[in-house]
N, CA, C and O atoms as CSV, one atom per row, in Angstrom:
chain,resi,resn,atom,element,x,y,z
A,1,UNK,N,N,-14.845,3.706,-17.231
A,1,UNK,CA,C,-13.583,2.975,-17.179
A,1,UNK,C,C,-12.855,3.302,-15.874
A,1,UNK,O,O,-12.775,4.467,-15.486
A,2,UNK,N,N,-12.340,2.308,-15.215
A,2,UNK,CA,C,-11.652,2.488,-13.938
A,2,UNK,C,C,-10.328,3.214,-14.138
A,2,UNK,O,O,-9.628,3.012,-15.130
A,3,UNK,N,N,-10.005,4.065,-13.164
A,3,UNK,CA,C,-8.748,4.805,-13.175
A,3,UNK,C,C,-7.982,4.433,-11.911
A,3,UNK,O,O,-8.505,4.535,-10.801
A,4,UNK,N,N,-6.738,4.001,-12.094
A,4,UNK,CA,C,-5.899,3.572,-10.975
A,4,UNK,C,C,-4.943,4.700,-10.602
A,4,UNK,O,O,-4.240,5.241,-11.456
A,5,UNK,N,N,-4.926,5.047,-9.317
A,5,UNK,CA,C,-4.037,6.095,-8.825
A,5,UNK,C,C,-2.924,5.502,-7.980
A,5,UNK,O,O,-3.126,4.547,-7.230
A,6,UNK,N,N,-1.743,6.093,-8.120
A,6,UNK,CA,C,-0.596,5.775,-7.266
A,6,UNK,C,C,-0.654,6.736,-6.088
A,6,UNK,O,O,-0.856,7.936,-6.276
A,7,UNK,N,N,-0.480,6.223,-4.875
A,7,UNK,CA,C,-0.446,7.057,-3.678
A,7,UNK,C,C,0.868,6.759,-2.973
A,7,UNK,O,O,1.071,5.655,-2.469
A,8,UNK,N,N,1.757,7.739,-2.939
A,8,UNK,CA,C,3.084,7.540,-2.360
A,8,UNK,C,C,3.347,8.400,-1.151
A,8,UNK,O,O,2.560,9.286,-0.818
A,9,UNK,N,N,4.457,8.134,-0.497
A,9,UNK,CA,C,4.906,8.819,0.714
A,9,UNK,C,C,3.897,8.643,1.849
A,9,UNK,O,O,3.686,9.545,2.659
A,10,UNK,N,N,3.283,7.466,1.887
A,10,UNK,CA,C,2.311,7.155,2.942
A,10,UNK,C,C,3.030,6.846,4.250
A,10,UNK,O,O,4.170,6.381,4.237
A,11,UNK,N,N,2.370,7.104,5.384
A,11,UNK,CA,C,2.948,6.674,6.663
A,11,UNK,C,C,3.080,5.145,6.663
A,11,UNK,O,O,2.251,4.450,6.077
A,12,UNK,N,N,4.105,4.635,7.309
A,12,UNK,CA,C,4.362,3.194,7.286
A,12,UNK,C,C,3.335,2.389,8.074
A,12,UNK,O,O,3.274,1.167,7.939
A,13,UNK,N,N,2.528,3.058,8.896
A,13,UNK,CA,C,1.504,2.342,9.661
A,13,UNK,C,C,0.138,2.352,8.968
A,13,UNK,O,O,-0.857,1.946,9.569
A,14,UNK,N,N,0.078,2.805,7.722
A,14,UNK,CA,C,-1.186,2.887,6.989
A,14,UNK,C,C,-1.751,1.486,6.718
A,14,UNK,O,O,-1.006,0.534,6.487
A,15,UNK,N,N,-3.077,1.387,6.751
A,15,UNK,CA,C,-3.746,0.123,6.419
A,15,UNK,C,C,-4.616,0.342,5.185
A,15,UNK,O,O,-4.905,1.480,4.815
A,16,UNK,N,N,-5.026,-0.745,4.556
A,16,UNK,CA,C,-5.906,-0.643,3.395
A,16,UNK,C,C,-7.230,-0.007,3.791
A,16,UNK,O,O,-7.794,0.780,3.031
A,17,UNK,N,N,-7.727,-0.344,4.975
A,17,UNK,CA,C,-8.989,0.229,5.456
A,17,UNK,C,C,-8.871,1.733,5.598
A,17,UNK,O,O,-9.761,2.469,5.174
A,18,UNK,N,N,-7.784,2.196,6.189
A,18,UNK,CA,C,-7.571,3.645,6.373
A,18,UNK,C,C,-7.439,4.345,5.025
A,18,UNK,O,O,-8.005,5.423,4.838
A,19,UNK,N,N,-6.709,3.761,4.085
A,19,UNK,CA,C,-6.545,4.346,2.764
A,19,UNK,C,C,-7.902,4.447,2.060
A,19,UNK,O,O,-8.191,5.438,1.390
A,20,UNK,N,N,-8.714,3.429,2.220
A,20,UNK,CA,C,-10.056,3.437,1.631
A,20,UNK,C,C,-10.906,4.545,2.256
A,20,UNK,O,O,-11.635,5.234,1.542
A,21,UNK,N,N,-10.824,4.726,3.572
A,21,UNK,CA,C,-11.572,5.787,4.260
A,21,UNK,C,C,-11.173,7.168,3.761
A,21,UNK,O,O,-12.018,8.053,3.632
A,22,UNK,N,N,-9.899,7.353,3.482
A,22,UNK,CA,C,-9.386,8.654,3.045
A,22,UNK,C,C,-9.895,9.006,1.653
A,22,UNK,O,O,-10.228,10.162,1.392
A,23,UNK,N,N,-9.961,8.021,0.753
A,23,UNK,CA,C,-10.309,8.305,-0.636
A,23,UNK,C,C,-11.785,8.068,-0.986
A,23,UNK,O,O,-12.236,8.522,-2.038
A,24,UNK,N,N,-12.534,7.386,-0.150
A,24,UNK,CA,C,-13.937,7.096,-0.470
A,24,UNK,C,C,-14.820,8.340,-0.603
A,24,UNK,O,O,-15.791,8.280,-1.358
A,25,UNK,N,N,-14.552,9.467,0.077
A,25,UNK,CA,C,-15.405,10.646,-0.125
A,25,UNK,C,C,-15.386,11.192,-1.562
A,25,UNK,O,O,-16.280,11.947,-1.941
A,26,UNK,N,N,-14.391,10.824,-2.352
A,26,UNK,CA,C,-14.277,11.348,-3.713
A,26,UNK,C,C,-15.118,10.574,-4.722
A,26,UNK,O,O,-15.411,11.088,-5.801
A,27,UNK,N,N,-15.510,9.342,-4.385
A,27,UNK,CA,C,-16.313,8.552,-5.310
A,27,UNK,C,C,-16.221,7.072,-5.011
A,27,UNK,O,O,-15.597,6.648,-4.038
A,28,UNK,N,N,-16.858,6.297,-5.870
A,28,UNK,CA,C,-16.893,4.844,-5.701
A,28,UNK,C,C,-15.523,4.245,-6.006
A,28,UNK,O,O,-14.936,4.479,-7.062
A,29,UNK,N,N,-15.042,3.469,-5.049
A,29,UNK,CA,C,-13.719,2.855,-5.185
A,29,UNK,C,C,-13.830,1.415,-5.653
A,29,UNK,O,O,-14.793,0.710,-5.351
A,30,UNK,N,N,-12.820,1.003,-6.396
A,30,UNK,CA,C,-12.643,-0.397,-6.743
A,30,UNK,C,C,-11.627,-0.968,-5.778
A,30,UNK,O,O,-11.818,-0.931,-4.563
A,31,UNK,N,N,-10.559,-1.489,-6.317
A,31,UNK,CA,C,-9.506,-2.096,-5.504
A,31,UNK,C,C,-8.666,-1.035,-4.792
A,31,UNK,O,O,-8.297,-0.023,-5.388
A,32,UNK,N,N,-8.369,-1.274,-3.522
A,32,UNK,CA,C,-7.481,-0.420,-2.727
A,32,UNK,C,C,-6.389,-1.334,-2.186
A,32,UNK,O,O,-6.676,-2.340,-1.539
A,33,UNK,N,N,-5.128,-0.977,-2.457
A,33,UNK,CA,C,-4.017,-1.839,-2.078
A,33,UNK,C,C,-2.901,-1.021,-1.436
A,33,UNK,O,O,-2.489,0.008,-1.972
A,34,UNK,N,N,-2.415,-1.483,-0.286
A,34,UNK,CA,C,-1.201,-0.934,0.318
A,34,UNK,C,C,-0.118,-1.971,0.076
A,34,UNK,O,O,-0.282,-3.137,0.434
A,35,UNK,N,N,0.976,-1.558,-0.524
A,35,UNK,CA,C,2.073,-2.482,-0.835
A,35,UNK,C,C,2.904,-2.686,0.433
A,35,UNK,O,O,3.353,-1.730,1.065
A,36,UNK,N,N,3.093,-3.950,0.781
A,36,UNK,CA,C,3.843,-4.245,2.001
A,36,UNK,C,C,5.024,-5.166,1.698
A,36,UNK,O,O,5.036,-5.899,0.709
A,37,UNK,N,N,6.009,-5.098,2.582
A,37,UNK,CA,C,7.192,-5.939,2.473
A,37,UNK,C,C,6.781,-7.391,2.724
A,37,UNK,O,O,6.081,-7.679,3.694
A,38,UNK,N,N,7.211,-8.293,1.861
A,38,UNK,CA,C,6.772,-9.688,1.995
A,38,UNK,C,C,7.385,-10.396,3.199
A,38,UNK,O,O,6.868,-11.426,3.629
A,39,UNK,N,N,8.469,-9.870,3.750
A,39,UNK,CA,C,9.091,-10.504,4.900
A,39,UNK,C,C,8.596,-9.930,6.217
A,39,UNK,O,O,8.245,-10.682,7.127
A,40,UNK,N,N,8.564,-8.596,6.332
A,40,UNK,CA,C,8.162,-7.976,7.598
A,40,UNK,C,C,6.660,-7.710,7.666
A,40,UNK,O,O,6.102,-7.602,8.758
A,41,UNK,N,N,6.001,-7.603,6.513
A,41,UNK,CA,C,4.579,-7.284,6.490
A,41,UNK,C,C,4.304,-5.799,6.644
A,41,UNK,O,O,3.153,-5.370,6.572
A,42,UNK,N,N,5.345,-5.014,6.855
A,42,UNK,CA,C,5.199,-3.569,7.038
A,42,UNK,C,C,4.986,-2.878,5.697
A,42,UNK,O,O,5.531,-3.294,4.674
A,43,UNK,N,N,4.184,-1.817,5.717
A,43,UNK,CA,C,3.934,-1.043,4.502
A,43,UNK,C,C,5.248,-0.518,3.939
A,43,UNK,O,O,6.158,-0.157,4.685
A,44,UNK,N,N,5.333,-0.480,2.611
A,44,UNK,CA,C,6.503,0.107,1.947
A,44,UNK,C,C,6.319,1.600,1.736
A,44,UNK,O,O,7.207,2.259,1.195
A,45,UNK,N,N,5.181,2.144,2.152
A,45,UNK,CA,C,4.959,3.584,2.047
A,45,UNK,C,C,4.267,4.013,0.762
A,45,UNK,O,O,4.250,5.199,0.432
A,46,UNK,N,N,3.695,3.054,0.033
A,46,UNK,CA,C,2.925,3.434,-1.147
A,46,UNK,C,C,1.831,2.408,-1.400
A,46,UNK,O,O,1.849,1.295,-0.873
A,47,UNK,N,N,0.879,2.823,-2.224
A,47,UNK,CA,C,-0.227,1.932,-2.543
A,47,UNK,C,C,-0.961,2.419,-3.774
A,47,UNK,O,O,-0.514,3.336,-4.463
A,48,UNK,N,N,-2.093,1.793,-4.041
A,48,UNK,CA,C,-2.893,2.118,-5.225
A,48,UNK,C,C,-4.361,2.186,-4.838
A,48,UNK,O,O,-4.842,1.406,-4.016
A,49,UNK,N,N,-5.062,3.133,-5.447
A,49,UNK,CA,C,-6.490,3.296,-5.242
A,49,UNK,C,C,-7.140,3.341,-6.620
A,49,UNK,O,O,-6.712,4.104,-7.486
A,50,UNK,N,N,-8.156,2.540,-6.822
A,50,UNK,CA,C,-8.831,2.495,-8.114
A,50,UNK,C,C,-10.218,3.136,-7.986
A,50,UNK,O,O,-11.010,2.770,-7.118
A,51,UNK,N,N,-10.485,4.088,-8.862
A,51,UNK,CA,C,-11.785,4.749,-8.912
A,51,UNK,C,C,-12.552,4.245,-10.122
A,51,UNK,O,O,-11.967,4.000,-11.178
A,52,UNK,N,N,-13.862,4.091,-9.969
A,52,UNK,CA,C,-14.694,3.659,-11.082
A,52,UNK,C,C,-14.956,4.803,-12.056
A,52,UNK,O,O,-15.270,4.568,-13.223
A,53,UNK,N,N,-14.828,6.044,-11.576
A,53,UNK,CA,C,-15.145,7.218,-12.388
A,53,UNK,C,C,-13.908,8.097,-12.569
A,53,UNK,O,O,-13.215,8.399,-11.597
A,54,UNK,N,N,-13.628,8.507,-13.801
A,54,UNK,CA,C,-12.443,9.319,-14.099
A,54,UNK,C,C,-12.516,10.697,-13.436
A,54,UNK,O,O,-11.491,11.215,-12.993
A,55,UNK,N,N,-13.689,11.290,-13.359
A,55,UNK,CA,C,-13.827,12.610,-12.717
A,55,UNK,C,C,-13.536,12.534,-11.226
A,55,UNK,O,O,-12.924,13.442,-10.663
A,56,UNK,N,N,-13.973,11.449,-10.582
A,56,UNK,CA,C,-13.691,11.254,-9.156
A,56,UNK,C,C,-12.190,11.111,-8.930
A,56,UNK,O,O,-11.649,11.661,-7.971
A,57,UNK,N,N,-11.523,10.377,-9.807
A,57,UNK,CA,C,-10.072,10.199,-9.707
A,57,UNK,C,C,-9.363,11.531,-9.876
A,57,UNK,O,O,-8.427,11.839,-9.138
A,58,UNK,N,N,-9.807,12.325,-10.850
A,58,UNK,CA,C,-9.201,13.639,-11.091
A,58,UNK,C,C,-9.369,14.540,-9.874
A,58,UNK,O,O,-8.438,15.247,-9.490
A,59,UNK,N,N,-10.539,14.518,-9.273
A,59,UNK,CA,C,-10.799,15.317,-8.079
A,59,UNK,C,C,-9.911,14.872,-6.914
A,59,UNK,O,O,-9.391,15.706,-6.173
A,60,UNK,N,N,-9.741,13.567,-6.756
A,60,UNK,CA,C,-8.891,13.044,-5.689
A,60,UNK,C,C,-7.442,13.477,-5.881
A,60,UNK,O,O,-6.764,13.816,-4.911
A,61,UNK,N,N,-6.967,13.468,-7.107
A,61,UNK,CA,C,-5.596,13.907,-7.390
A,61,UNK,C,C,-5.445,15.381,-7.023
A,61,UNK,O,O,-4.492,15.759,-6.342
A,62,UNK,N,N,-6.384,16.213,-7.473
A,62,UNK,CA,C,-6.311,17.655,-7.219
A,62,UNK,C,C,-6.342,17.989,-5.734
A,62,UNK,O,O,-5.622,18.879,-5.281
A,63,UNK,N,N,-7.172,17.281,-4.976
A,63,UNK,CA,C,-7.345,17.599,-3.550
A,63,UNK,C,C,-6.305,16.927,-2.648
A,63,UNK,O,O,-5.923,17.483,-1.618
A,64,UNK,N,N,-5.854,15.749,-3.030
A,64,UNK,CA,C,-5.010,14.971,-2.124
A,64,UNK,C,C,-3.512,15.022,-2.429
A,64,UNK,O,O,-2.705,14.752,-1.539
A,65,UNK,N,N,-3.121,15.357,-3.649
A,65,UNK,CA,C,-1.696,15.429,-3.956
A,65,UNK,C,C,-1.065,16.539,-3.125
A,65,UNK,O,O,-1.452,17.702,-3.237
A,66,UNK,N,N,-0.104,16.181,-2.301
A,66,UNK,CA,C,0.566,17.139,-1.430
A,66,UNK,C,C,-0.109,17.316,-0.078
A,66,UNK,O,O,0.394,18.054,0.769
A,67,UNK,N,N,-1.243,16.649,0.137
A,67,UNK,CA,C,-1.959,16.761,1.411
A,67,UNK,C,C,-1.157,16.107,2.538
A,67,UNK,O,O,-0.409,15.153,2.321
A,68,UNK,N,N,-1.333,16.642,3.734
A,68,UNK,CA,C,-0.656,16.115,4.916
A,68,UNK,C,C,-1.432,14.922,5.457
A,68,UNK,O,O,-2.630,15.022,5.722
A,69,UNK,N,N,-0.755,13.808,5.620
A,69,UNK,CA,C,-1.341,12.615,6.219
A,69,UNK,C,C,-0.384,12.129,7.291
A,69,UNK,O,O,0.674,11.579,6.986
A,70,UNK,N,N,-0.754,12.332,8.540
A,70,UNK,CA,C,0.082,11.941,9.682
A,70,UNK,C,C,1.497,12.500,9.580
A,70,UNK,O,O,2.470,11.802,9.866
A,71,UNK,N,N,1.606,13.767,9.169
A,71,UNK,CA,C,2.902,14.428,9.100
A,71,UNK,C,C,3.684,14.190,7.821
A,71,UNK,O,O,4.830,14.623,7.708
A,72,UNK,N,N,3.085,13.512,6.863
A,72,UNK,CA,C,3.765,13.255,5.580
A,72,UNK,C,C,2.930,13.832,4.455
A,72,UNK,O,O,1.712,13.655,4.426
A,73,UNK,N,N,3.581,14.522,3.527
A,73,UNK,CA,C,2.885,15.052,2.355
A,73,UNK,C,C,2.815,13.944,1.314
A,73,UNK,O,O,3.827,13.554,0.731
A,74,UNK,N,N,1.597,13.443,1.089
A,74,UNK,CA,C,1.453,12.312,0.183
A,74,UNK,C,C,1.488,12.750,-1.278
A,74,UNK,O,O,1.195,13.898,-1.612
A,75,UNK,N,N,1.850,11.821,-2.120
A,75,UNK,CA,C,1.920,12.034,-3.567
A,75,UNK,C,C,0.780,11.225,-4.182
A,75,UNK,O,O,0.648,10.029,-3.926
A,76,UNK,N,N,-0.040,11.888,-4.995
A,76,UNK,CA,C,-1.152,11.198,-5.649
A,76,UNK,C,C,-1.130,11.563,-7.125
A,76,UNK,O,O,-1.212,12.739,-7.481
A,77,UNK,N,N,-1.020,10.561,-7.977
A,77,UNK,CA,C,-1.102,10.780,-9.423
A,77,UNK,C,C,-1.601,9.514,-10.107
A,77,UNK,O,O,-1.724,8.462,-9.480
A,78,UNK,N,N,-1.884,9.630,-11.393
A,78,UNK,CA,C,-2.367,8.465,-12.123
A,78,UNK,C,C,-1.234,7.446,-12.233
A,78,UNK,O,O,-0.102,7.782,-12.580
A,79,UNK,N,N,-1.568,6.204,-11.931
A,79,UNK,CA,C,-0.561,5.139,-11.951
A,79,UNK,C,C,-0.130,4.840,-13.376
A,79,UNK,O,O,-0.941,4.862,-14.301
A,80,UNK,N,N,1.142,4.563,-13.539
A,80,UNK,CA,C,1.657,4.126,-14.842
A,80,UNK,C,C,1.300,2.660,-15.032
A,80,UNK,O,O,1.121,1.931,-14.057
A,81,UNK,N,N,1.197,2.229,-16.278
A,81,UNK,CA,C,0.925,0.803,-16.521
A,81,UNK,C,C,2.039,-0.065,-15.955
A,81,UNK,O,O,3.207,0.323,-15.961
A,82,UNK,N,N,1.671,-1.227,-15.474
A,82,UNK,CA,C,2.645,-2.162,-14.920
A,82,UNK,C,C,3.564,-2.649,-16.033
A,82,UNK,O,O,3.098,-3.076,-17.089
A,83,UNK,N,N,4.874,-2.585,-15.793
A,83,UNK,CA,C,5.845,-3.025,-16.790
A,83,UNK,C,C,6.140,-4.500,-16.613
A,83,UNK,O,O,6.150,-5.019,-15.497
A,84,UNK,N,N,6.381,-5.165,-17.731
A,84,UNK,CA,C,6.780,-6.573,-17.674
A,84,UNK,C,C,8.207,-6.664,-17.144
A,84,UNK,O,O,9.092,-5.922,-17.570
A,85,UNK,N,N,8.409,-7.580,-16.215
A,85,UNK,CA,C,9.758,-7.784,-15.680
A,85,UNK,C,C,10.453,-8.854,-16.502
A,85,UNK,O,O,9.818,-9.815,-16.935
A,86,UNK,N,N,11.757,-8.695,-16.722
A,86,UNK,CA,C,12.477,-9.727,-17.478
A,86,UNK,C,C,12.527,-11.029,-16.683
A,86,UNK,O,O,12.600,-11.019,-15.454
A,87,UNK,N,N,12.487,-12.125,-17.388
A,87,UNK,CA,C,12.545,-13.437,-16.755
A,87,UNK,C,C,13.953,-13.696,-16.243
A,87,UNK,O,O,14.936,-13.297,-16.867
A,88,UNK,N,N,14.039,-14.372,-15.094
A,88,UNK,CA,C,15.350,-14.719,-14.555
A,88,UNK,C,C,15.751,-16.127,-14.956
A,88,UNK,O,O,16.786,-16.634,-14.523
A,89,UNK,N,N,14.927,-16.757,-15.787
A,89,UNK,CA,C,15.239,-18.109,-16.249
A,89,UNK,C,C,15.097,-19.143,-15.164
A,89,UNK,O,O,15.701,-20.212,-15.240
A,90,UNK,N,N,14.294,-18.838,-14.137
A,90,UNK,CA,C,14.070,-19.803,-13.062
A,90,UNK,C,C,15.140,-19.794,-11.999
A,90,UNK,O,O,15.059,-20.550,-11.031
A,91,UNK,N,N,16.142,-18.952,-12.161
A,91,UNK,CA,C,17.220,-18.880,-11.163
A,91,UNK,C,C,16.941,-17.760,-10.175
A,91,UNK,O,O,16.267,-16.784,-10.503
A,92,UNK,N,N,17.453,-17.905,-8.990
A,92,UNK,CA,C,17.340,-16.838,-8.001
A,92,UNK,C,C,18.629,-16.018,-8.026
A,92,UNK,O,O,19.665,-16.458,-8.525
A,93,UNK,N,N,18.527,-14.840,-7.482
A,93,UNK,CA,C,19.706,-13.958,-7.425
A,93,UNK,C,C,20.500,-14.221,-6.162
A,93,UNK,O,O,19.947,-14.633,-5.143
A,94,UNK,N,N,21.778,-13.986,-6.234
A,94,UNK,CA,C,22.642,-14.061,-5.058
A,94,UNK,C,C,23.176,-15.455,-4.751
A,94,UNK,O,O,23.924,-15.620,-3.787
A,95,UNK,N,N,22.826,-16.428,-5.518
A,95,UNK,CA,C,23.322,-17.779,-5.244
A,95,UNK,C,C,24.211,-18.280,-6.346
A,95,UNK,O,O,24.456,-17.577,-7.327
A,96,UNK,N,N,24.695,-19.491,-6.190
A,96,UNK,CA,C,25.559,-20.071,-7.234
A,96,UNK,C,C,24.796,-21.048,-8.062
A,96,UNK,O,O,25.352,-21.638,-8.988
């Protein structure tokens, strides 16, 4: 069963390719995603890495949580399930 990890406090210049390179030594990866701002395209400083094997994910958490990446101590832990967002009823915020 795939295990999804949250990776936070990433450098803002991180790419999905670089994130994949960092975590691939721990095991076979599934989806690797860096979350970026939809307007600027710049990384928001966090992402997700999916491992196919639970032991590989556990090893990555143990070795990488708190590790220095380009001067930033990254945070690595098991991702929480995605929460449902309340519907806005088709309206946008900030307008009349």
